[in-house]
Each structure stands twice: as C-alpha cells, then as structure tokens.
All heavy atoms as a GROMACS GRO file, in nm:
protein
  566
    1MET      N    1  -3.484   0.261   0.917
    1MET     CA    2  -3.460   0.164   0.813
    1MET      C    3  -3.422   0.235   0.682
    1MET      O    4  -3.463   0.346   0.658
    1MET     CB    5  -3.585   0.080   0.788
    1MET     CG    6  -3.620  -0.009   0.904
    1MET     SD    7  -3.491  -0.126   0.918
    1MET     CE    8  -3.568  -0.275   0.924
    2SER      N    9  -3.350   0.166   0.601
    2SER     CA   10  -3.313   0.223   0.472
    2SER      C   11  -3.429   0.209   0.374
    2SER      O   12  -3.523   0.133   0.396
    2SER     CB   13  -3.189   0.154   0.418
    2SER     OG   14  -3.217   0.019   0.394
    3LYS      N   15  -3.420   0.284   0.266
    3LYS     CA   16  -3.528   0.284   0.168
    3LYS      C   17  -3.546   0.146   0.105
    3LYS      O   18  -3.653   0.089   0.106
    3LYS     CB   19  -3.500   0.386   0.059
    3LYS     CG   20  -3.496   0.527   0.105
    3LYS     CD   21  -3.468   0.616  -0.012
    3LYS     CE   22  -3.412   0.747   0.035
    3LYS     NZ   23  -3.369   0.830  -0.074
    4ASN      N   24  -3.438   0.096   0.048
    4ASN     CA   25  -3.448  -0.031  -0.023
    4ASN      C   26  -3.316  -0.106  -0.002
    4ASN      O   27  -3.223  -0.090  -0.079
    4ASN     CB   28  -3.476  -0.007  -0.171
    4ASN     CG   29  -3.511  -0.135  -0.243
    4ASN    OD1   30  -3.513  -0.242  -0.183
    4ASN    ND2   31  -3.539  -0.123  -0.372
    5ALA      N   32  -3.310  -0.185   0.099
    5ALA     CA   33  -3.186  -0.252   0.135
    5ALA      C   34  -3.148  -0.362   0.037
    5ALA      O   35  -3.033  -0.401   0.027
    5ALA     CB   36  -3.196  -0.311   0.275
    6THR      N   37  -3.243  -0.412  -0.040
    6THR     CA   38  -3.213  -0.523  -0.131
    6THR      C   39  -3.145  -0.476  -0.259
    6THR      O   40  -3.080  -0.555  -0.326
    6THR     CB   41  -3.341  -0.600  -0.168
    6THR    OG1   42  -3.433  -0.508  -0.229
    6THR    CG2   43  -3.403  -0.661  -0.043
    7SER      N   44  -3.157  -0.348  -0.296
    7SER     CA   45  -3.097  -0.302  -0.420
    7SER      C   46  -2.958  -0.243  -0.399
    7SER      O   47  -2.900  -0.189  -0.492
    7SER     CB   48  -3.186  -0.197  -0.486
    7SER     OG   49  -3.189  -0.081  -0.406
    8ALA      N   50  -2.904  -0.250  -0.279
    8ALA     CA   51  -2.771  -0.197  -0.253
    8ALA      C   52  -2.667  -0.283  -0.324
    8ALA      O   53  -2.676  -0.406  -0.322
    8ALA     CB   54  -2.744  -0.194  -0.103
    9PRO      N   55  -2.569  -0.220  -0.389
    9PRO     CA   56  -2.466  -0.300  -0.458
    9PRO      C   57  -2.379  -0.375  -0.358
    9PRO      O   58  -2.352  -0.327  -0.248
    9PRO     CB   59  -2.384  -0.196  -0.534
    9PRO     CG   60  -2.406  -0.070  -0.458
    9PRO     CD   61  -2.545  -0.078  -0.401
   10ILE      N   62  -2.338  -0.493  -0.397
   10ILE     CA   63  -2.251  -0.574  -0.312
   10ILE      C   64  -2.108  -0.530  -0.336
   10ILE      O   65  -2.060  -0.530  -0.449
   10ILE     CB   66  -2.268  -0.724  -0.344
   10ILE    CG1   67  -2.412  -0.766  -0.315
   10ILE    CG2   68  -2.168  -0.807  -0.266
   10ILE    CD1   69  -2.443  -0.907  -0.359
   11GLU      N   70  -2.041  -0.490  -0.230
   11GLU     CA   71  -1.902  -0.450  -0.243
   11GLU      C   72  -1.815  -0.574  -0.248
   11GLU      O   73  -1.828  -0.664  -0.166
   11GLU     CB   74  -1.862  -0.362  -0.126
   11GLU     CG   75  -1.934  -0.230  -0.126
   11GLU     CD   76  -1.886  -0.141  -0.015
   11GLU    OE1   77  -1.771  -0.157   0.029
   11GLU    OE2   78  -1.963  -0.055   0.028
   12LYS      N   79  -1.725  -0.578  -0.343
   12LYS     CA   80  -1.637  -0.694  -0.358
   12LYS      C   81  -1.504  -0.664  -0.291
   12LYS      O   82  -1.450  -0.556  -0.305
   12LYS     CB   83  -1.618  -0.726  -0.505
   12LYS     CG   84  -1.748  -0.761  -0.570
   12LYS     CD   85  -1.728  -0.824  -0.703
   12LYS     CE   86  -1.867  -0.859  -0.754
   12LYS     NZ   87  -1.865  -0.949  -0.862
   13GLU      N   88  -1.454  -0.760  -0.221
   13GLU     CA   89  -1.326  -0.747  -0.154
   13GLU      C   90  -1.234  -0.855  -0.206
   13GLU      O   91  -1.277  -0.952  -0.267
   13GLU     CB   92  -1.344  -0.761  -0.003
   13GLU     CG   93  -1.431  -0.653   0.056
   13GLU     CD   94  -1.450  -0.670   0.205
   13GLU    OE1   95  -1.393  -0.766   0.260
   13GLU    OE2   96  -1.521  -0.590   0.264
   14ASN      N   97  -1.104  -0.838  -0.178
   14ASN     CA   98  -1.008  -0.940  -0.216
   14ASN      C   99  -1.029  -1.064  -0.133
   14ASN      O  100  -1.069  -1.058  -0.017
   14ASN     CB  101  -0.865  -0.889  -0.193
   14ASN     CG  102  -0.830  -0.777  -0.286
   14ASN    OD1  103  -0.888  -0.763  -0.392
   14ASN    ND2  104  -0.735  -0.697  -0.246
   15ASN      N  105  -0.998  -1.177  -0.193
   15ASN     CA  106  -1.003  -1.300  -0.113
   15ASN      C  107  -0.879  -1.305  -0.024
   15ASN      O  108  -0.789  -1.222  -0.035
   15ASN     CB  109  -1.014  -1.423  -0.202
   15ASN     CG  110  -0.902  -1.434  -0.300
   15ASN    OD1  111  -0.802  -1.365  -0.289
   15ASN    ND2  112  -0.917  -1.522  -0.397
   16LEU      N  113  -0.874  -1.401   0.064
   16LEU     CA  114  -0.767  -1.408   0.163
   16LEU      C  115  -0.630  -1.424   0.097
   16LEU      O  116  -0.533  -1.361   0.136
   16LEU     CB  117  -0.794  -1.522   0.261
   16LEU     CG  118  -0.691  -1.539   0.371
   16LEU    CD1  119  -0.687  -1.416   0.460
   16LEU    CD2  120  -0.721  -1.663   0.452
   17GLY      N  121  -0.620  -1.509  -0.004
   17GLY     CA  122  -0.492  -1.532  -0.071
   17GLY      C  123  -0.436  -1.407  -0.135
   17GLY      O  124  -0.318  -1.375  -0.122
   18ALA      N  125  -0.522  -1.332  -0.204
   18ALA     CA  126  -0.477  -1.208  -0.269
   18ALA      C  127  -0.436  -1.104  -0.164
   18ALA      O  128  -0.339  -1.032  -0.183
   18ALA     CB  129  -0.587  -1.152  -0.358
   19SER      N  130  -0.510  -1.098  -0.054
   19SER     CA  131  -0.476  -1.002   0.050
   19SER      C  132  -0.341  -1.035   0.114
   19SER      O  133  -0.262  -0.945   0.143
   19SER     CB  134  -0.583  -1.001   0.158
   19SER     OG  135  -0.703  -0.952   0.106
   20ILE      N  136  -0.313  -1.163   0.134
   20ILE     CA  137  -0.184  -1.203   0.192
   20ILE      C  138  -0.070  -1.171   0.096
   20ILE      O  139   0.034  -1.120   0.138
   20ILE     CB  140  -0.188  -1.352   0.230
   20ILE    CG1  141  -0.281  -1.372   0.349
   20ILE    CG2  142  -0.048  -1.404   0.262
   20ILE    CD1  143  -0.306  -1.516   0.386
   21VAL      N  144  -0.090  -1.198  -0.032
   21VAL     CA  145   0.015  -1.168  -0.131
   21VAL      C  146   0.042  -1.017  -0.137
   21VAL      O  147   0.158  -0.973  -0.139
   21VAL     CB  148  -0.024  -1.223  -0.270
   21VAL    CG1  149   0.068  -1.170  -0.378
   21VAL    CG2  150  -0.023  -1.374  -0.268
   22LEU      N  151  -0.064  -0.937  -0.137
   22LEU     CA  152  -0.046  -0.792  -0.141
   22LEU      C  153   0.024  -0.742  -0.015
   22LEU      O  154   0.110  -0.654  -0.021
   22LEU     CB  155  -0.181  -0.722  -0.157
   22LEU     CG  156  -0.251  -0.744  -0.289
   22LEU    CD1  157  -0.391  -0.686  -0.286
   22LEU    CD2  158  -0.171  -0.685  -0.403
   23PHE      N  159  -0.013  -0.798   0.100
   23PHE     CA  160   0.052  -0.760   0.224
   23PHE      C  161   0.200  -0.795   0.220
   23PHE      O  162   0.285  -0.714   0.261
   23PHE     CB  163  -0.015  -0.831   0.342
   23PHE     CG  164   0.056  -0.811   0.472
   23PHE    CD1  165   0.044  -0.691   0.540
   23PHE    CD2  166   0.136  -0.910   0.525
   23PHE    CE1  167   0.110  -0.671   0.660
   23PHE    CE2  168   0.202  -0.892   0.644
   23PHE     CZ  169   0.189  -0.772   0.712
   24LEU      N  170   0.234  -0.913   0.170
   24LEU     CA  171   0.374  -0.954   0.165
   24LEU      C  172   0.455  -0.865   0.071
   24LEU      O  173   0.570  -0.831   0.102
   24LEU     CB  174   0.385  -1.101   0.123
   24LEU     CG  175   0.339  -1.202   0.228
   24LEU    CD1  176   0.346  -1.343   0.171
   24LEU    CD2  177   0.422  -1.191   0.354
   25VAL      N  178   0.398  -0.826  -0.041
   25VAL     CA  179   0.469  -0.738  -0.134
   25VAL      C  180   0.499  -0.603  -0.067
   25VAL      O  181   0.611  -0.552  -0.074
   25VAL     CB  182   0.387  -0.718  -0.264
   25VAL    CG1  183   0.441  -0.604  -0.347
   25VAL    CG2  184   0.382  -0.847  -0.343
   26VAL      N  185   0.400  -0.547   0.000
   26VAL     CA  186   0.418  -0.417   0.063
   26VAL      C  187   0.514  -0.426   0.181
   26VAL      O  188   0.599  -0.338   0.201
   26VAL     CB  189   0.282  -0.358   0.104
   26VAL    CG1  190   0.298  -0.234   0.187
   26VAL    CG2  191   0.200  -0.328  -0.019
   27ILE      N  192   0.507  -0.532   0.259
   27ILE     CA  193   0.596  -0.545   0.374
   27ILE      C  194   0.740  -0.569   0.329
   27ILE      O  195   0.834  -0.522   0.393
   27ILE     CB  196   0.546  -0.653   0.473
   27ILE    CG1  197   0.597  -0.624   0.615
   27ILE    CG2  198   0.591  -0.790   0.435
   27ILE    CD1  199   0.534  -0.511   0.681
   28VAL      N  200   0.759  -0.637   0.216
   28VAL     CA  201   0.895  -0.655   0.162
   28VAL      C  202   0.952  -0.520   0.119
   28VAL      O  203   1.070  -0.491   0.143
   28VAL     CB  204   0.894  -0.757   0.047
   28VAL    CG1  205   1.022  -0.749  -0.036
   28VAL    CG2  206   0.875  -0.898   0.101
   29LEU      N  207   0.869  -0.436   0.056
   29LEU     CA  208   0.916  -0.302   0.020
   29LEU      C  209   0.955  -0.223   0.143
   29LEU      O  210   1.058  -0.155   0.145
   29LEU     CB  211   0.807  -0.227  -0.057
   29LEU     CG  212   0.780  -0.272  -0.200
   29LEU    CD1  213   0.657  -0.201  -0.254
   29LEU    CD2  214   0.899  -0.245  -0.288
   30PHE      N  215   0.873  -0.229   0.246
   30PHE     CA  216   0.901  -0.155   0.368
   30PHE      C  217   1.027  -0.205   0.437
   30PHE      O  218   1.113  -0.126   0.479
   30PHE     CB  219   0.780  -0.165   0.462
   30PHE     CG  220   0.798  -0.089   0.590
   30PHE    CD1  221   0.794   0.048   0.590
   30PHE    CD2  222   0.818  -0.156   0.709
   30PHE    CE1  223   0.811   0.119   0.708
   30PHE    CE2  224   0.834  -0.086   0.827
   30PHE     CZ  225   0.831   0.052   0.826
   31LEU      N  226   1.041  -0.337   0.449
   31LEU     CA  227   1.161  -0.393   0.513
   31LEU      C  228   1.286  -0.369   0.428
   31LEU      O  229   1.395  -0.352   0.482
   31LEU     CB  230   1.140  -0.541   0.542
   31LEU     CG  231   1.035  -0.572   0.648
   31LEU    CD1  232   1.016  -0.722   0.661
   31LEU    CD2  233   1.068  -0.509   0.780
   32GLY      N  234   1.270  -0.368   0.296
   32GLY     CA  235   1.382  -0.334   0.209
   32GLY      C  236   1.428  -0.190   0.230
   32GLY      O  237   1.548  -0.161   0.224
   33ALA      N  238   1.333  -0.102   0.255
   33ALA     CA  239   1.369   0.038   0.284
   33ALA      C  240   1.449   0.048   0.413
   33ALA      O  241   1.549   0.119   0.420
   33ALA     CB  242   1.243   0.123   0.293
   34ILE      N  243   1.406  -0.026   0.514
   34ILE     CA  244   1.478  -0.024   0.641
   34ILE      C  245   1.616  -0.089   0.625
   34ILE      O  246   1.716  -0.038   0.676
   34ILE     CB  247   1.396  -0.094   0.750
   34ILE    CG1  248   1.271  -0.011   0.780
   34ILE    CG2  249   1.478  -0.114   0.876
   34ILE    CD1  250   1.173  -0.078   0.872
   35TYR      N  251   1.624  -0.199   0.551
   35TYR     CA  252   1.751  -0.268   0.532
   35TYR      C  253   1.851  -0.182   0.454
   35TYR      O  254   1.972  -0.188   0.480
   35TYR     CB  255   1.728  -0.401   0.459
   35TYR     CG  256   1.854  -0.478   0.433
   35TYR    CD1  257   1.924  -0.537   0.537
   35TYR    CD2  258   1.903  -0.492   0.304
   35TYR    CE1  259   2.040  -0.609   0.514
   35TYR    CE2  260   2.019  -0.563   0.279
   35TYR     CZ  261   2.087  -0.621   0.384
   35TYR     OH  262   2.202  -0.690   0.360
   36SER      N  263   1.802  -0.102   0.361
   36SER     CA  264   1.893  -0.018   0.282
   36SER      C  265   1.964   0.084   0.369
   36SER      O  266   2.072   0.132   0.332
   36SER     CB  267   1.818   0.051   0.169
   36SER     OG  268   1.734   0.151   0.220
   37LEU      N  269   1.908   0.119   0.483
   37LEU     CA  270   1.973   0.215   0.572
   37LEU      C  271   2.098   0.158   0.636
   37LEU      O  272   2.183   0.233   0.684
   37LEU     CB  273   1.876   0.261   0.680
   37LEU     CG  274   1.761   0.348   0.631
   37LEU    CD1  275   1.668   0.380   0.745
   37LEU    CD2  276   1.812   0.474   0.565
   38SER      N  277   2.114   0.026   0.636
   38SER     CA  278   2.235  -0.032   0.694
   38SER      C  279   2.359  -0.003   0.610
   38SER      O  280   2.471  -0.015   0.659
   38SER     CB  281   2.218  -0.183   0.713
   38SER     OG  282   2.208  -0.247   0.588
   39PHE      N  283   2.339   0.037   0.485
   39PHE     CA  284   2.451   0.070   0.397
   39PHE      C  285   2.479   0.220   0.391
   39PHE      O  286   2.567   0.265   0.318
   39PHE     CB  287   2.423   0.019   0.255
   39PHE     CG  288   2.405  -0.129   0.248
   39PHE    CD1  289   2.279  -0.185   0.234
   39PHE    CD2  290   2.513  -0.214   0.258
   39PHE    CE1  291   2.261  -0.320   0.227
   39PHE    CE2  292   2.498  -0.350   0.251
   39PHE     CZ  293   2.370  -0.405   0.236
   40LEU      N  294   2.406   0.299   0.466
   40LEU     CA  295   2.417   0.444   0.461
   40LEU      C  296   2.544   0.492   0.530
   40LEU      O  297   2.573   0.453   0.643
   40LEU     CB  298   2.296   0.508   0.528
   40LEU     CG  299   2.288   0.660   0.525
   40LEU    CD1  300   2.278   0.710   0.382
   40LEU    CD2  301   2.170   0.708   0.607
   41THR      N  302   2.621   0.572   0.460
   41THR     CA  303   2.739   0.638   0.516
   41THR      C  304   2.735   0.784   0.472
   41THR      O  305   2.654   0.823   0.387
   41THR     CB  306   2.870   0.573   0.468
   41THR    OG1  307   2.879   0.588   0.327
   41THR    CG2  308   2.877   0.427   0.505
   42LEU      N  309   2.824   0.864   0.526
   42LEU     CA  310   2.832   1.003   0.484
   42LEU      C  311   2.889   1.017   0.343
   42LEU      O  312   2.867   1.118   0.275
   42LEU     CB  313   2.915   1.084   0.583
   42LEU     CG  314   2.852   1.102   0.721
   42LEU    CD1  315   2.950   1.174   0.813
   42LEU    CD2  316   2.722   1.178   0.712
   43ASP      N  317   2.964   0.917   0.299
   43ASP     CA  318   3.023   0.921   0.166
   43ASP      C  319   2.928   0.871   0.058
   43ASP      O  320   2.948   0.901  -0.060
   43ASP     CB  321   3.150   0.835   0.162
   43ASP     CG  322   3.258   0.890   0.252
   43ASP    OD1  323   3.260   1.012   0.274
   43ASP    OD2  324   3.339   0.809   0.301
   44ASN      N  325   2.827   0.793   0.096
   44ASN     CA  326   2.738   0.731  -0.002
   44ASN      C  327   2.593   0.762   0.033
   44ASN      O  328   2.535   0.699   0.122
   44ASN     CB  329   2.762   0.579  -0.002
   44ASN     CG  330   2.687   0.511  -0.114
   44ASN    OD1  331   2.630   0.576  -0.200
   44ASN    ND2  332   2.687   0.380  -0.111
   45PRO      N  333   2.532   0.857  -0.037
   45PRO     CA  334   2.393   0.893  -0.006
   45PRO      C  335   2.289   0.805  -0.075
   45PRO      O  336   2.170   0.818  -0.048
   45PRO     CB  337   2.382   1.036  -0.056
   45PRO     CG  338   2.476   1.040  -0.172
   45PRO     CD  339   2.591   0.949  -0.133
   46TRP      N  340   2.331   0.716  -0.164
   46TRP     CA  341   2.235   0.638  -0.242
   46TRP      C  342   2.148   0.544  -0.158
   46TRP      O  343   2.031   0.523  -0.194
   46TRP     CB  344   2.306   0.562  -0.353
   46TRP     CG  345   2.348   0.655  -0.462
   46TRP    CD1  346   2.475   0.696  -0.489
   46TRP    CD2  347   2.263   0.723  -0.552
   46TRP    NE1  348   2.474   0.786  -0.592
   46TRP    CE2  349   2.344   0.803  -0.633
   46TRP    CE3  350   2.126   0.725  -0.574
   46TRP    CZ2  351   2.293   0.884  -0.734
   46TRP    CZ3  352   2.075   0.805  -0.674
   46TRP    CH2  353   2.158   0.883  -0.753
   47PRO      N  354   2.197   0.486  -0.050
   47PRO     CA  355   2.105   0.404   0.030
   47PRO      C  356   1.988   0.483   0.087
   47PRO      O  357   1.877   0.430   0.100
   47PRO     CB  358   2.194   0.350   0.142
   47PRO     CG  359   2.330   0.345   0.081
   47PRO     CD  360   2.336   0.465  -0.008
   48MET      N  361   2.009   0.610   0.118
   48MET     CA  362   1.897   0.692   0.166
   48MET      C  363   1.798   0.718   0.053
   48MET      O  364   1.677   0.719   0.076
   48MET     CB  365   1.948   0.825   0.222
   48MET     CG  366   1.837   0.914   0.274
   48MET     SD  367   1.733   0.839   0.399
   48MET     CE  368   1.833   0.865   0.543
   49ALA      N  369   1.848   0.737  -0.068
   49ALA     CA  370   1.759   0.756  -0.182
   49ALA      C  371   1.676   0.630  -0.208
   49ALA      O  372   1.556   0.637  -0.234
   49ALA     CB  373   1.839   0.793  -0.306
   50VAL      N  374   1.741   0.515  -0.197
   50VAL     CA  375   1.669   0.388  -0.213
   50VAL      C  376   1.567   0.371  -0.102
   50VAL      O  377   1.453   0.329  -0.125
   50VAL     CB  378   1.769   0.269  -0.215
   50VAL    CG1  379   1.697   0.136  -0.207
   50VAL    CG2  380   1.855   0.277  -0.340
   51CYS      N  381   1.605   0.407   0.020
   51CYS     CA  382   1.514   0.397   0.134
   51CYS      C  383   1.391   0.484   0.112
   51CYS      O  384   1.278   0.439   0.134
   51CYS     CB  385   1.585   0.438   0.262
   51CYS     SG  386   1.478   0.445   0.404
   52LEU      N  387   1.410   0.607   0.072
   52LEU     CA  388   1.296   0.696   0.050
   52LEU      C  389   1.207   0.646  -0.064
   52LEU      O  390   1.084   0.654  -0.055
   52LEU     CB  391   1.346   0.837   0.021
   52LEU     CG  392   1.410   0.910   0.138
   52LEU    CD1  393   1.466   1.043   0.094
   52LEU    CD2  394   1.310   0.928   0.250
   53GLY      N  395   1.267   0.594  -0.170
   53GLY     CA  396   1.188   0.541  -0.280
   53GLY      C  397   1.106   0.419  -0.241
   53GLY      O  398   0.986   0.411  -0.271
   54LEU      N  399   1.169   0.324  -0.174
   54LEU     CA  400   1.096   0.204  -0.132
   54LEU      C  401   0.990   0.237  -0.028
   54LEU      O  402   0.880   0.181  -0.030
   54LEU     CB  403   1.193   0.100  -0.077
   54LEU     CG  404   1.286   0.034  -0.179
   54LEU    CD1  405   1.383  -0.059  -0.108
   54LEU    CD2  406   1.207  -0.041  -0.283
   55PHE      N  407   1.023   0.326   0.063
   55PHE     CA  408   0.928   0.366   0.165
   55PHE      C  409   0.806   0.435   0.103
   55PHE      O  410   0.692   0.408   0.141
   55PHE     CB  411   0.997   0.458   0.265
   55PHE     CG  412   0.914   0.492   0.385
   55PHE    CD1  413   0.893   0.399   0.484
   55PHE    CD2  414   0.858   0.617   0.399
   55PHE    CE1  415   0.817   0.429   0.595
   55PHE    CE2  416   0.782   0.649   0.509
   55PHE     CZ  417   0.761   0.553   0.608
   56ALA      N  418   0.831   0.521   0.005
   56ALA     CA  419   0.720   0.589  -0.063
   56ALA      C  420   0.634   0.488  -0.138
   56ALA      O  421   0.511   0.497  -0.136
   56ALA     CB  422   0.775   0.695  -0.158
   57LEU      N  423   0.696   0.392  -0.205
   57LEU     CA  424   0.619   0.289  -0.275
   57LEU      C  425   0.538   0.204  -0.179
   57LEU      O  426   0.425   0.165  -0.211
   57LEU     CB  427   0.712   0.199  -0.357
   57LEU     CG  428   0.762   0.255  -0.488
   57LEU    CD1  429   0.861   0.158  -0.551
   57LEU    CD2  430   0.647   0.281  -0.582
   58ALA      N  431   0.594   0.174  -0.063
   58ALA     CA  432   0.524   0.090   0.034
   58ALA      C  433   0.397   0.157   0.084
   58ALA      O  434   0.304   0.088   0.125
   58ALA     CB  435   0.616   0.058   0.152
   59PHE      N  436   0.390   0.288   0.081
   59PHE     CA  437   0.268   0.356   0.122
   59PHE      C  438   0.183   0.400   0.003
   59PHE      O  439   0.061   0.404   0.012
   59PHE     CB  440   0.301   0.477   0.209
   59PHE     CG  441   0.333   0.438   0.349
   59PHE    CD1  442   0.464   0.422   0.388
   59PHE    CD2  443   0.233   0.415   0.441
   59PHE    CE1  444   0.494   0.384   0.517
   59PHE    CE2  445   0.262   0.377   0.570
   59PHE     CZ  446   0.394   0.361   0.608
   60TRP      N  447   0.246   0.433  -0.110
   60TRP     CA  448   0.172   0.483  -0.224
   60TRP      C  449   0.091   0.372  -0.292
   60TRP      O  450  -0.023   0.396  -0.333
   60TRP     CB  451   0.270   0.545  -0.324
   60TRP     CG  452   0.204   0.600  -0.445
   60TRP    CD1  453   0.129   0.713  -0.454
   60TRP    CD2  454   0.208   0.543  -0.576
   60TRP    NE1  455   0.087   0.730  -0.582
   60TRP    CE2  456   0.133   0.628  -0.659
   60TRP    CE3  457   0.267   0.430  -0.631
   60TRP    CZ2  458   0.116   0.602  -0.794
   60TRP    CZ3  459   0.250   0.405  -0.765
   60TRP    CH2  460   0.176   0.491  -0.845
   61ILE      N  461   0.148   0.254  -0.306
   61ILE     CA  462   0.078   0.145  -0.373
   61ILE      C  463  -0.053   0.109  -0.304
   61ILE      O  464  -0.158   0.105  -0.368
   61ILE     CB  465   0.170   0.022  -0.388
   61ILE    CG1  466   0.279   0.050  -0.492
   61ILE    CG2  467   0.091  -0.102  -0.429
   61ILE    CD1  468   0.385  -0.056  -0.502
   62PRO      N  469  -0.054   0.084  -0.172
   62PRO     CA  470  -0.182   0.049  -0.111
   62PRO      C  471  -0.283   0.164  -0.106
   62PRO      O  472  -0.403   0.141  -0.116
   62PRO     CB  473  -0.146   0.008   0.032
   62PRO     CG  474  -0.002  -0.008   0.035
   62PRO     CD  475   0.056   0.068  -0.078
   63GLN      N  476  -0.235   0.286  -0.093
   63GLN     CA  477  -0.328   0.397  -0.078
   63GLN      C  478  -0.387   0.446  -0.209
   63GLN      O  479  -0.499   0.495  -0.211
   63GLN     CB  480  -0.260   0.513  -0.007
   63GLN     CG  481  -0.234   0.483   0.138
   63GLN     CD  482  -0.166   0.597   0.209
   63GLN    OE1  483  -0.128   0.696   0.148
   63GLN    NE2  484  -0.149   0.584   0.338
   64THR      N  485  -0.314   0.435  -0.318
   64THR     CA  486  -0.366   0.488  -0.444
   64THR      C  487  -0.406   0.378  -0.542
   64THR      O  488  -0.515   0.382  -0.596
   64THR     CB  489  -0.263   0.579  -0.512
   64THR    OG1  490  -0.144   0.506  -0.533
   64THR    CG2  491  -0.234   0.700  -0.427
   65ILE      N  492  -0.321   0.282  -0.564
   65ILE     CA  493  -0.350   0.179  -0.662
   65ILE      C  494  -0.448   0.076  -0.607
   65ILE      O  495  -0.546   0.040  -0.672
   65ILE     CB  496  -0.220   0.111  -0.710
   65ILE    CG1  497  -0.134   0.214  -0.782
   65ILE    CG2  498  -0.251  -0.006  -0.801
   65ILE    CD1  499   0.000   0.162  -0.824
   66LEU      N  500  -0.425   0.029  -0.486
   66LEU     CA  501  -0.509  -0.075  -0.428
   66LEU      C  502  -0.622  -0.020  -0.344
   66LEU      O  503  -0.717  -0.091  -0.314
   66LEU     CB  504  -0.424  -0.168  -0.341
   66LEU     CG  505  -0.305  -0.232  -0.411
   66LEU    CD1  506  -0.225  -0.313  -0.312
   66LEU    CD2  507  -0.352  -0.319  -0.525
   67GLY      N  508  -0.613   0.107  -0.304
   67GLY     CA  509  -0.713   0.165  -0.216
   67GLY      C  510  -0.834   0.216  -0.291
   67GLY      O  511  -0.851   0.193  -0.411
   68ARG      N  512  -0.918   0.287  -0.219
   68ARG     CA  513  -1.038   0.344  -0.278
   68ARG      C  514  -1.025   0.494  -0.280
   68ARG      O  515  -1.110   0.566  -0.229
   68ARG     CB  516  -1.158   0.301  -0.198
   68ARG     CG  517  -1.178   0.152  -0.204
   68ARG     CD  518  -1.313   0.112  -0.163
   68ARG     NE  519  -1.409   0.200  -0.227
   68ARG     CZ  520  -1.538   0.195  -0.203
   68ARG    NH1  521  -1.585   0.108  -0.119
   68ARG    NH2  522  -1.620   0.277  -0.261
   69SER      N  523  -0.920   0.544  -0.340
   69SER     CA  524  -0.896   0.688  -0.342
   69SER      C  525  -0.994   0.761  -0.432
   69SER      O  526  -1.006   0.882  -0.426
   69SER     CB  527  -0.754   0.717  -0.388
   69SER     OG  528  -0.734   0.667  -0.518
   70ASP      N  529  -1.068   0.690  -0.517
   70ASP     CA  530  -1.164   0.752  -0.607
   70ASP      C  531  -1.306   0.752  -0.551
   70ASP      O  532  -1.401   0.777  -0.623
   70ASP     CB  533  -1.161   0.682  -0.743
   70ASP     CG  534  -1.195   0.536  -0.732
   70ASP    OD1  535  -1.195   0.483  -0.619
   70ASP    OD2  536  -1.222   0.473  -0.836
   71SER      N  537  -1.323   0.724  -0.424
   71SER     CA  538  -1.456   0.711  -0.366
   71SER      C  539  -1.498   0.835  -0.288
   71SER      O  540  -1.581   0.826  -0.198
   71SER     CB  541  -1.462   0.588  -0.277
   71SER     OG  542  -1.372   0.602  -0.171
   72ALA      N  543  -1.446   0.951  -0.320
   72ALA     CA  544  -1.479   1.071  -0.244
   72ALA      C  545  -1.624   1.112  -0.264
   72ALA      O  546  -1.685   1.168  -0.174
   72ALA     CB  547  -1.387   1.186  -0.285
   73GLY      N  548  -1.682   1.084  -0.378
   73GLY     CA  549  -1.819   1.125  -0.405
   73GLY      C  550  -1.924   1.028  -0.354
   73GLY      O  551  -2.043   1.055  -0.361
   74GLU      N  552  -1.882   0.914  -0.304
   74GLU     CA  553  -1.979   0.815  -0.257
   74GLU      C  554  -2.031   0.855  -0.120
   74GLU      O  555  -1.963   0.917  -0.042
   74GLU     CB  556  -1.916   0.677  -0.251
   74GLU     CG  557  -1.880   0.623  -0.386
   74GLU     CD  558  -1.821   0.484  -0.377
   74GLU    OE1  559  -1.828   0.424  -0.269
   74GLU    OE2  560  -1.769   0.437  -0.477
   75SER      N  561  -2.154   0.815  -0.092
   75SER     CA  562  -2.211   0.847   0.038
   75SER      C  563  -2.200   0.730   0.134
   75SER      O  564  -2.177   0.620   0.099
   75SER     CB  565  -2.356   0.885   0.025
   75SER     OG  566  -2.428   0.781  -0.038
   0.00000   0.00000   0.00000
C-alpha cells in the first residue's frame, strides 16, 4: 500500500472536446505534409520543404507543447 493515497495530487487531463480538436489540428498538419508531396518535382524543391516543416510540426507540437516533456524529475 502507498503511504498516503488521499494526498496524491489529481492529474488533470483534457476533456473529450479539446482532445478531438487537438487531434484534428495535428492530423491536418500531417495530411497537409503528405498532400504537399503531390506537387514535388525535380525542378521545384519547395513542396519537400513544406512537407518537412509540416511533418515536424505535426510531431513537435504534441510532444513538446502539449506533452509532458517537463516531467523527467517526477516519480
């Protein structure tokens, strides 16, 4: 048993609506990255740059801004 289970802090999570909105924003970024590849040619490298930027944002936003990247010291 734990020492004092009643004094443990309650972790707050997003409600369902906020989680769905965040998921939709990230999935739009990811699908936009994939869609930008349809314009890629050897003469025009900018669609690949857009793809890499959107793809990086689609993973960086949830992992750093929305995630718990500052919880390394917690037990």
